[in-house]
N, C-alpha and C positions, 0 to 999 in steps of 0.2 A: 728393218729397225728404223724408227725415225730420229732425226737429229733434234735435240731440245733447243739448241741455239739458233738451228736455222729456221724454227718453228715461231720462235719467239721473234726473231729478226724479221721475218716476213709479216708476222702480225703487226709490227712496227710500222713496215711499209704500208700496209693496209690502212693504218690510223694516219699516216701522214698523207695518204692519197685521198682518205675520207675528207681530211681536213682542207686539202686544195679543192676537192669536188663542191664542197660547201661553201668555199669562197667565190667558185664561179658563179653560183647559184645566188650570190649576193651577199651571204653570210660571211662576213670578212673576220673571221677568227684564225685563219691560217697561221698568221703570225704569232699570235697569242699561244695556239696550241704548239706550235713548232719549239717555240722558246720554253714553254713547259716541257715539254718531250727532251729537249736538250739538258735541261737541269739535272733530269734522271739519267742520263746516260753517261758512261763512264769515258768515251770517246766518242763525242756526238758525231763529229764530221765522218769518220770511219763506219761508225753503228748505221747512220743514216744512208750511206752510200751502199753499205753492205744489206740494209733492211730494202732499198729500193731495185737494187740488182736482183735479190732474192724474190721480189714480189715479180720483178720481170720474168724472171725463169719461169714461175709458175704460170703466168699468163700466157707464155709461149707454149709451155707443155699443156695447158688447159684447150688452147685453140688448136692445137695439135691432135689433142685427144677426141675434142667434140666436132672439129670440123674436117679433122683429115690434113689441114695445112702445115707444110714443113715451116721450121723455123725460118729458112732463109726466105721463103714466102711471105711470112708474115712480116720480117724485118724488111723486105723489100716494100710491101705495102706501106708500113710507116714511114719509110725514106721518102715515098713518093706523096704521101698525104703531107709530110712537113714540108718539102719541097714546093707544093701547090699552095702552102699556106704563106711561103715567102712572096710570093709573086702575085 
């Protein structure tokens, strides 16, 4: 049985990251889109955190299913990538 709140929240995460991806490609509407989204949310900070957490969990699950990578392997890969970006 699916959880409608989790699905709605995850789709919000997809929308947030779509705005972020567009901003990385030179379309600078992320701030506008986030402000519009926040106006529609009951508890914007909590809802955005939940949305991005749910999206992250789905991405971990998808990588596990598609490539056989464990959650810890994926998280270690991300940590290495972020560390390399710092230096």
